[in-house]
C-alpha positions in Angstrom: 106.4 194.7 6.7 109.1 193.2 4.1 111.2 195.9 2.3 112.9 195.2 -0.5 116.4 196.3 -1.4 118.8 195.6 -4.5 121.3 197.2 -6.7 121.5 199.3 -9.9 121.7 196.0 -12.2 117.8 196.5 -12.2 118.6 199.9 -14.2 116.6 201.8 -11.5 117.9 205.0 -10.4 117.7 205.6 -6.3 114.8 208.0 -7.0 113.1 205.7 -9.5 113.7 202.8 -6.6 112.5 204.8 -3.8 109.1 205.8 -5.9 108.5 201.9 -6.0 109.5 201.0 -2.4 113.0 199.6 -3.4 116.2 200.7 -1.6 119.2 200.8 -4.5 122.4 201.2 -4.2 124.3 201.9 -7.3 127.2 199.8 -8.8 130.5 201.8 -9.6 132.7 202.6 -12.8 136.0 204.1 -13.3 137.2 205.4 -16.5 139.8 208.2 -17.5 141.0 208.2 -13.6 137.6 208.7 -12.0 134.9 206.8 -10.1 131.2 207.1 -10.7 128.3 205.7 -9.2 126.1 204.3 -12.2 122.8 206.5 -12.9 123.7 208.7 -10.3 126.8 210.4 -11.4 127.1 209.2 -15.1 124.7 208.3 -17.6 124.9 205.5 -20.1 125.6 208.2 -23.3 127.9 210.2 -21.0 129.9 207.1 -20.4 129.9 205.8 -23.9 131.3 209.4 -25.1 134.4 208.8 -22.5 135.3 205.4 -23.9 135.0 206.6 -27.5 138.0 208.9 -26.4 139.9 206.1 -26.0 139.4 205.0 -22.2 139.1 201.9 -21.1 136.6 201.2 -18.0 136.7 199.1 -15.2 133.6 198.2 -12.9 133.1 197.3 -9.2 130.6 196.4 -6.7 128.6 198.9 -4.6 130.3 200.5 -1.5 129.7 198.1 1.4 129.3 201.3 3.5 126.2 202.5 1.5 124.6 199.1 1.7 124.7 199.1 5.1 123.1 202.6 5.3 120.5 201.4 3.1 120.3 198.3 5.7 119.8 200.4 8.9 117.7 203.2 7.0 114.8 200.3 7.1 115.5 198.9 10.5 112.1 197.6 12.2 111.2 195.9 8.9 112.0 192.3 7.3 114.7 193.2 4.4 115.2 191.1 1.6 118.3 192.4 -0.7 117.8 190.8 -4.1 121.2 191.1 -5.6 122.4 190.8 -9.1 123.9 187.2 -10.1 126.7 186.3 -7.9 130.1 185.5 -10.1 129.4 187.9 -12.3 129.9 190.7 -10.0 131.1 191.1 -6.3 127.6 192.8 -5.4 125.9 189.8 -3.9 129.3 189.3 -1.7 129.4 192.9 -0.5 125.3 192.6 0.3 126.0 189.7 2.2 129.2 191.2 4.3 127.3 194.3 4.7 124.4 192.3 6.3 126.8 190.9 8.7 128.0 194.2 9.9 124.3 196.1 10.0 122.8 196.9 13.6 119.8 195.0 12.1 121.5 191.9 10.8 119.1 189.4 12.0 116.2 191.2 10.1 118.1 190.8 6.4 118.1 188.1 4.2 120.1 188.2 0.7 119.2 186.4 -2.2 121.4 185.8 -5.2 118.8 186.3 -8.2 121.1 184.7 -10.7 120.5 187.2 -13.1 120.9 190.7 -14.1 119.3 193.9 -15.8 115.8 193.3 -17.8 114.9 190.1 -15.4 116.4 191.3 -12.5 114.7 194.4 -12.9 111.3 192.5 -13.3 111.7 190.1 -10.0 112.6 193.1 -7.6 109.8 195.5 -9.3 107.1 192.3 -8.6 108.8 191.6 -5.3 108.2 195.5 -4.2 104.8 195.3 -5.5 103.9 192.3 -3.5 105.4 193.6 -0.3 103.6 196.7 -0.6 100.1 194.3 -0.9 101.1 192.6 2.6 103.2 189.3 0.9 105.5 187.5 3.8 108.8 187.0 3.5 108.2 183.3 2.4 105.6 184.2 0.0 108.3 186.8 -1.7 111.3 184.1 -1.5 109.2 181.5 -3.2 108.3 183.7 -6.1 112.3 185.1 -6.2 113.4 181.7 -6.8 110.7 180.5 -9.5 111.3 183.5 -11.5 115.1 183.2 -11.0 115.0 179.6 -12.1 113.0 180.6 -15.1 115.5 183.2 -16.9 117.6 182.7 -20.1 120.0 185.7 -21.3 121.9 186.1 -24.1 124.7 188.7 -24.8 125.5 189.8 -28.5 128.8 192.0 -28.5 130.0 194.5 -31.1 133.5 195.3 -29.9 135.4 192.0 -29.3 138.1 193.7 -27.2 136.0 193.5 -24.4 135.4 189.7 -24.8 139.1 189.4 -25.0 139.7 191.2 -21.8 137.3 189.6 -19.8 138.8 186.0 -21.1 135.8 185.0 -23.3 137.7 184.6 -26.4 141.2 185.1 -27.3 143.2 187.9 -29.2 143.4 185.8 -32.3 139.7 184.7 -32.1 138.8 188.4 -31.7 140.5 189.6 -34.8 139.2 186.8 -37.1 135.9 187.3 -35.9 136.1 191.3 -36.7 137.5 190.3 -40.1 135.1 187.8 -40.9 132.2 189.8 -39.4 131.2 187.0 -37.4 128.5 188.0 -34.5 129.4 185.8 -31.3 126.4 185.0 -29.2 127.3 184.7 -25.3 124.8 182.8 -22.8 124.6 183.0 -19.3 125.2 179.8 -17.6 122.2 178.4 -15.3 124.0 179.1 -12.4 124.3 182.8 -13.1 127.9 182.7 -12.6 129.4 183.3 -16.2 128.7 183.9 -19.7 130.0 181.1 -22.2 129.9 181.0 -25.9 126.9 179.8 -27.4 127.7 180.2 -31.1 128.9 182.4 -33.9 126.8 183.3 -36.8 127.5 185.0 -40.1 124.4 186.6 -41.2 121.3 188.5 -39.3 119.0 186.0 -40.6 121.0 183.1 -38.5 121.5 185.4 -35.7 117.5 185.8 -35.2 116.5 182.3 -36.0 119.2 181.1 -33.4 117.8 183.4 -30.6 114.1 182.2 -31.3 115.0 178.6 -31.3 117.0 178.9 -28.0 114.0 180.4 -26.5 111.6 177.8 -27.7 113.8 175.3 -26.4 113.4 177.2 -23.0 109.7 176.6 -23.1 108.5 180.0 -24.3 105.9 178.6 -26.6 103.5 181.6 -27.8 105.3 183.7 -25.3 102.2 184.1 -23.1 103.4 184.6 -19.3 106.9 185.6 -20.4 108.6 189.2 -20.7 111.3 189.3 -22.9 113.7 192.5 -22.4 116.3 193.4 -25.2 118.7 196.2 -23.6 121.1 197.9 -25.9 124.4 199.9 -25.7 123.8 202.7 -28.4 122.5 200.0 -31.1 118.7 200.8 -30.9 118.4 199.5 -34.6 119.5 195.8 -33.7 117.6 195.6 -30.5 114.4 196.7 -32.5 115.2 194.5 -35.0 115.6 191.3 -32.6 112.5 192.6 -30.3 110.4 192.4 -34.1 111.4 189.2 -34.8 111.2 187.9 -31.4 107.3 189.3 -31.2 106.7 187.7 -34.6 107.9 184.2 -33.0 106.2 184.5 -29.7 103.2 186.9 -30.4 101.8 186.7 -26.8 105.0 187.7 -25.4 105.5 190.9 -23.6 108.9 192.7 -24.9 110.7 196.1 -23.8 113.5 197.5 -25.0 115.8 199.4 -22.7 119.0 201.2 -22.4 122.2 199.2 -20.8 124.0 200.7 -17.6 127.5 201.7 -18.0 128.3 198.8 -15.5 127.3 196.2 -17.9 128.6 198.0 -20.9 132.0 197.9 -18.9 131.5 194.2 -19.5 129.9 193.8 -22.9 131.2 197.1 -24.6 129.4 199.5 -26.6 127.1 198.4 -29.0 126.4 195.3 -27.6 122.9 194.0 -27.1 121.5 191.7 -24.3 118.4 189.7 -24.9 116.8 188.3 -21.8 113.6 186.2 -21.0 112.0 185.6 -17.4 108.6 183.9 -16.6 106.0 186.5 -14.8 105.0 184.8 -11.5 
């Protein structure tokens, strides 16, 4: 049997993953001088409360030792680790390093999903379901590649300091955007290795129009066979507004709203919203 391993970019806790047949390794955040395994030792709400006190967070990939432990606990099976996008984190590299050090290294395949969060969750969940029904590793790898190639992801930040620290914009641009109440939109590059500035918008109407236009150009049609996940960092109002607009624009799309985890919040900032599409395969 093929067993599925992944990381907390899927927005699964260890227990939630285990219930689905997925071995999850949490990513790490450090804030106020202390490190935490996201979802296991700190929730998004707790994390945001510490940020609100003036603390600046950092994030890092899962412990190599914990990944090795997950691999070796599944010895005797073929293992596919579906990692979050390489380039946006060191998680993929850690998964590869751990695979080389595990006692059952010959049975482990590490795949770069080229995505994160909503689409990553879908791909990993689908892989676990297929594996449970007897799919071969070749069939699983084919599904992962097709789904990964279909994804489209946008990030809408609210705190421009996080973009500045991440090198997305310079300090002056951040101040200007904040003063003019301009909303920037970042898009994940096709290789999943970085986020680029896709545009800036002065109104909610233009923001919503730009998102539906981008997804239409991506081939969503009426939305049949697609999943769009709108995830937020304590900005449910904006997430629901985007969900409702996209539901009207693509009447047959499957839509879900989720909360972002601490590691993603470290990159996008409080009150950021991600909007992501993946074709269901």
